[in-house]
ZAVEX-145161 format. One record per residue: x, y, z of N, C-alpha, C in turn; residue in one letter; chain; residue number from 1. Coordinates in steps of 0.05 Angstrom, whole numbers, plus 5000, padded with zeros to 4 digits. Layout:
LUMMAR   n_u   n_v   n_w  ca_u  ca_v  ca_w   c_u   c_v   c_w  type  mol  seq
LUMMAR     X     Y     Z     X     Y     Z     X     Y     Z     A    A  NUM
...
//
This chain:
LUMMAR   n_u   n_v   n_w  ca_u  ca_v  ca_w   c_u   c_v   c_w  type  mol  seq
LUMMAR  9354  4508  3172  9368  4485  3175  9388  4486  3198     X    A    1
LUMMAR  9389  4467  3218  9406  4471  3241  9434  4460  3236     X    A    2
LUMMAR  9439  4446  3213  9466  4439  3208  9475  4447  3181     X    A    3
LUMMAR  9502  4447  3175  9511  4453  3149  9533  4437  3138     X    A    4
LUMMAR  9543  4418  3155  9565  4401  3144  9558  4374  3142     X    A    5
LUMMAR  9560  4363  3118  9553  4336  3113  9570  4318  3130     X    A    6
LUMMAR  9560  4294  3138  9574  4275  3156  9576  4283  3183     X    A    7
LUMMAR  9564  4304  3193  9568  4315  3219  9546  4298  3236     X    A    8
LUMMAR  9549  4296  3262  9528  4282  3277  9500  4293  3274     X    A    9
LUMMAR  9498  4319  3270  9470  4330  3267  9460  4323  3240     X    A   10
LUMMAR  9478  4322  3218  9469  4315  3192  9460  4285  3192     X    A   11
LUMMAR  9473  4269  3206  9466  4241  3207  9439  4237  3219     X    A   12
LUMMAR  9432  4252  3239  9405  4249  3250  9384  4262  3234     X    A   13
LUMMAR  9389  4277  3214  9369  4292  3198  9354  4272  3179     X    A   14
LUMMAR  9332  4282  3169  9316  4266  3150  9331  4265  3126     X    A   15
LUMMAR  9327  4243  3109  9341  4239  3084  9339  4263  3066     X    A   16
LUMMAR  9317  4276  3062  9313  4299  3047  9331  4324  3053     X    A   17
LUMMAR  9333  4328  3079  9349  4348  3090  9379  4342  3084     X    A   18
LUMMAR  9387  4316  3088  9414  4309  3081  9421  4314  3053     X    A   19
LUMMAR  9403  4305  3033  9408  4310  3006  9411  4339  2999     X    A   20
LUMMAR  9396  4357  3011  9397  4385  3008  9424  4397  3016     X    A   21
LUMMAR  9434  4388  3038  9460  4396  3048  9481  4387  3030     X    A   22
LUMMAR  9481  4360  3023  9501  4350  3005  9502  4365  2979     X    A   23
LUMMAR  9477  4372  2966  9478  4387  2941  9491  4414  2944     X    A   24
LUMMAR  9483  4429  2967  9495  4454  2971  9525  4454  2972     X    A   25
LUMMAR  9535  4434  2987  9564  4432  2992  9577  4420  2966     X    A   26
LUMMAR  9566  4408  2948  9577  4399  2922  9581  4420  2904     X    A   27
LUMMAR  9568  4442  2905  9573  4465  2887  9594  4482  2896     X    A   28
LUMMAR  9610  4495  2879  9629  4514  2886  9619  4537  2902     X    A   29
LUMMAR  9633  4547  2922  9622  4569  2939  9619  4595  2924     X    A   30
LUMMAR  9629  4599  2900  9623  4619  2884  9595  4623  2871     X    A   31
LUMMAR  9581  4600  2874  9554  4598  2863  9536  4618  2876     X    A   32
LUMMAR  9519  4633  2860  9500  4651  2869  9480  4637  2886     X    A   33
LUMMAR  9471  4611  2877  9451  4598  2892  9461  4589  2921     X    A   34
LUMMAR  9489  4586  2924  9500  4579  2949  9495  4602  2969     X    A   35
LUMMAR  9494  4624  2960  9495  4649  2979  9466  4656  2988     X    A   36
LUMMAR  9446  4639  2980  9419  4643  2989  9401  4658  2969     X    A   37
LUMMAR  9411  4668  2946  9394  4678  2927  9392  4659  2903     X    A   38
LUMMAR  9378  4639  2907  9376  4618  2886  9363  4629  2861     X    A   39
LUMMAR  9374  4621  2838  9361  4631  2814  9337  4614  2808     X    A   40
LUMMAR  9313  4627  2807  9289  4613  2802  9272  4626  2780     X    A   41
LUMMAR  9251  4612  2771  9233  4625  2753  9215  4644  2768     X    A   42
LUMMAR  9206  4663  2752  9185  4681  2766  9159  4665  2770     X    A   43
LUMMAR  9147  4672  2790  9122  4657  2799  9100  4655  2776     X    A   44
LUMMAR  9092  4630  2771  9073  4625  2752  9083  4620  2723     X    A   45
LUMMAR  9108  4624  2717  9119  4621  2691  9126  4591  2685     X    A   46
LUMMAR  9124  4574  2705  9132  4547  2699  9107  4528  2698     X    A   47
LUMMAR  9082  4539  2698  9058  4524  2698  9057  4505  2673     X    A   48
LUMMAR  9051  4481  2677  9050  4463  2655  9076  4451  2648     X    A   49
LUMMAR  9097  4460  2660  9125  4447  2653  9126  4418  2665     X    A   50
LUMMAR  9142  4401  2653  9145  4374  2665  9172  4371  2675     X    A   51
LUMMAR  9177  4355  2693  9203  4350  2704  9217  4326  2688     X    A   52
LUMMAR  9244  4330  2683  9258  4310  2668  9282  4300  2687     X    A   53
LUMMAR  9292  4278  2683  9316  4267  2698  9332  4250  2679     X    A   54
LUMMAR  9357  4263  2673  9374  4247  2654  9402  4246  2668     X    A   55
LUMMAR  9416  4224  2663  9443  4221  2674  9461  4231  2653     X    A   56
LUMMAR  9477  4252  2657  9496  4264  2640  9522  4267  2651     X    A   57
LUMMAR  9542  4268  2635  9571  4272  2647  9571  4298  2663     X    A   58
LUMMAR  9586  4298  2685  9590  4318  2705  9598  4345  2690     X    A   59
LUMMAR  9617  4343  2669  9625  4367  2657  9603  4380  2641     X    A   60
LUMMAR  9586  4364  2629  9562  4376  2616  9544  4392  2636     X    A   61
LUMMAR  9538  4379  2659  9522  4391  2679  9535  4418  2689     X    A   62
LUMMAR  9561  4416  2693  9574  4440  2702  9574  4462  2681     X    A   63
LUMMAR  9576  4455  2657  9575  4474  2636  9546  4487  2635     X    A   64
LUMMAR  9526  4469  2635  9497  4481  2636  9495  4499  2660     X    A   65
LUMMAR  9504  4491  2683  9502  4509  2707  9516  4535  2701     X    A   66
LUMMAR  9540  4533  2692  9557  4558  2689  9543  4577  2668     X    A   67
LUMMAR  9533  4568  2647  9522  4583  2626  9494  4595  2637     X    A   68
LUMMAR  9479  4580  2649  9453  4589  2662  9459  4610  2683     X    A   69
LUMMAR  9478  4606  2699  9484  4625  2720  9495  4652  2708     X    A   70
LUMMAR  9509  4652  2687  9518  4676  2674  9495  4691  2663     X    A   71
LUMMAR  9473  4677  2654  9451  4689  2641  9432  4698  2664     X    A   72
LUMMAR  9438  4692  2689  9418  4698  2712  9394  4681  2711     X    A   73
LUMMAR  9396  4656  2704  9374  4637  2702  9380  4611  2717     X    A   74
LUMMAR  9360  4598  2724  9362  4571  2736  9371  4552  2713     X    A   75
LUMMAR  9383  4529  2723  9391  4510  2703  9368  4500  2684     X    A   76
LUMMAR  9345  4499  2694  9322  4490  2679  9315  4510  2656     X    A   77
LUMMAR  9316  4537  2666  9311  4559  2646  9335  4559  2626     X    A   78
LUMMAR  9359  4556  2635  9379  4556  2615  9378  4535  2593     X    A   79
LUMMAR  9372  4510  2603  9367  4487  2586  9343  4493  2566     X    A   80
LUMMAR  9324  4503  2576  9300  4509  2559  9308  4530  2536     X    A   81
LUMMAR  9323  4550  2544  9331  4569  2524  9349  4557  2503     X    A   82
LUMMAR  9368  4539  2512  9386  4527  2493  9369  4510  2474     X    A   83
LUMMAR  9350  4494  2484  9333  4477  2467  9316  4494  2448     X    A   84
LUMMAR  9305  4515  2459  9288  4531  2441  9304  4545  2419     X    A   85
LUMMAR  9331  4549  2422  9346  4562  2403  9364  4543  2386     X    A   86
LUMMAR  9356  4518  2388  9373  4497  2375  9363  4498  2344     X    A   87
LUMMAR  9381  4501  2326  9374  4503  2297  9371  4476  2286     X    A   88
LUMMAR  9346  4471  2276  9338  4443  2266  9334  4447  2235     X    A   89
LUMMAR  9340  4428  2221  9338  4426  2191  9309  4416  2188     X    A   90
LUMMAR  9300  4414  2163  9273  4405  2155  9266  4375  2166     X    A   91
LUMMAR  9287  4360  2167  9285  4332  2178  9282  4330  2209     X    A   92
LUMMAR  9283  4354  2223  9279  4353  2249  9305  4349  2266     X    A   93
LUMMAR  9326  4345  2252  9352  4342  2264  9369  4366  2268     X    A   94
LUMMAR  9386  4370  2288  9403  4395  2290  9420  4395  2264     X    A   95
LUMMAR  9429  4419  2257  9444  4426  2233  9469  4410  2234     X    A   96
LUMMAR  9482  4406  2259  9509  4395  2260  9509  4365  2261     X    A   97
LUMMAR  9487  4351  2259  9486  4321  2258  9496  4309  2232     X    A   98
LUMMAR  9512  4289  2234  9524  4275  2211  9502  4257  2202     X    A   99
LUMMAR  9487  4263  2182  9463  4247  2172  9473  4220  2160     X    A  100
LUMMAR  9498  4220  2150  9508  4197  2135  9513  4175  2156     X    A  101
LUMMAR  9519  4181  2182  9524  4161  2201  9500  4150  2216     X    A  102
LUMMAR  9475  4160  2209  9452  4153  2222  9441  4126  2209     X    A  103
LUMMAR  9431  4109  2225  9421  4084  2216  9394  4088  2203     X    A  104
LUMMAR  9391  4077  2179  9365  4078  2166  9342  4063  2183     X    A  105
LUMMAR  9317  4070  2180  9297  4055  2191  9295  4029  2179     X    A  106
LUMMAR  9291  4009  2198  9286  3980  2188  9258  3976  2176     X    A  107
LUMMAR  9258  3961  2154  9232  3958  2143  9214  3940  2159     X    A  108
LUMMAR  9187  3948  2161  9167  3932  2177  9161  3907  2162     X    A  109
LUMMAR  9162  3886  2178  9153  3860  2163  9125  3861  2158     X    A  110
LUMMAR  9116  3849  2137  9087  3847  2128  9075  3825  2141     X    A  111
LUMMAR  9052  3828  2151  9037  3805  2162  9028  3785  2141     X    A  112
LUMMAR  9032  3761  2145  9024  3741  2125  9000  3726  2130     X    A  113
//
């Protein structure tokens, strides 16, 4: 990539995808391993069949996921996958820490007349 500073004249002339990549790189703290060119990625072939998700979450949650994943030497996706795979669920399929008393009961289905 010929440019590295967002909002520079070269960045403004770049394709939108290149601009997004530069903005993403500069949005992360400079201590990030991925910023230094050694991006944390899955081993080749281990993500076959995976699906992509896109959720809007608070910035502090995203930062926490990134920090935990980076400390484990994993990508954010791999870190999230491990967290979900190690989530303890009760027999009703809900996490152990969920307050079941506060959950709304299912509404009865109206009978066809």
